[in-house]
N, C-alpha and C positions, 0 to 999 in steps of 0.2 A: 504494500499500499504506499503510495506516494504522499509525503508530507506537504503541507502548504508552503509557499515561498518564505514568509517570515520564519517559520519553524526551521527550514534548511538554512536560513541566513544566520540564525542564532547558533545553530549547531556548528557551522563552518567559520564563525566569527567574522561574517561579512556585514559591513556597516551601510553600504549604499548599493542600491540595485536600480538599473534603468529598466523600465517595463514597457513593452509595446503590445498592442493587441490584446489586452487582458479583457476579461468578460466583465462588464459593468452593467448594472441594472438599477435605475434610479439613482440613490446616493450610496449604493453598496458596490463595492468591487470584489468579486468572488476570489477568495484565496489570498488576499493582501491585507485583511484586517488584523491588526496586532497592537497590544498595547505598548510593545516595545519600539514600534517604528511608526514614523509620520509618513503619511502618504500625500504626495504633492501632485496636483493636477487641476485643470480648468474644467469644470462641469459645464455642459451645455446640453440642448435638447436632443442633439444627435448622439452618435457613439463616441465616447471618450476613448482615444486610443494610445496616449502617451502618459506615463506615470513615472514618478521617482520616488522610491522607498528609501527613507533614511532613518538611521538609528536615532532615537529621541535625545541621545546624549550629544548629538552634533547640532550646532546651531546653524540653521538654514532657513532661507525665506524664498517663497516663490515670486517671480517677477510676472505678475499677472497681465501687465500691459503687453508682454512678448509671448505669453502662453496662450494656446488654443486647445481645442480637443485633440489636435494631431501633434501639437509641440508643447512641451513642458521645460521652462527654463528656471533653474533654481541657482541661488548663490549660496555656497557654503562659507560661512564666516569663520575661517581659521585665523588666529591672531597674527601670525606672521605672513601668511600668503593666502588670501581668500581665492577661490576659484568658482567657476560657473559649470553647471551640468546641464546638458540638453539631452532630452529623450524624445525621439520621434520614429514612427515606423517609416522605414524607407521604401516609398511606393513612388512609382513614375509620376503620379499627379502631385503628391504633396512635396517633392523636392523643390518645386517652384515656390512653396511657401518660405523657404529659407532665404530667399531674395530679401525679405523683410527684415532679416537679422543684420544687415550691413551696419546699422546704427546701434546695435545693442551694446557694443564695447564701451559706449558713453555712460553706461549705467553706474 
């Protein structure tokens, strides 16, 4: 029997996971709910396809202005060197959406 993603992450000591094409229904994301991890995504009426799962001990914030149902952008607030994470399913149609990220470095 296969465990859910947060359980596997706990067992393997994984703090961050980029997730695409997960099964979402209303405000629930199947297999990703956990008290040890924060789930970052932008909800919309269509199917949300890009998520970032981060250990609650890590300080992170979603950039909602740059996130959509297909793209999730999160800044991880490390003291010495903060960094960004982007999760998106690579399909032929949504690679065009990355053109909008040209200005995101100004954040």
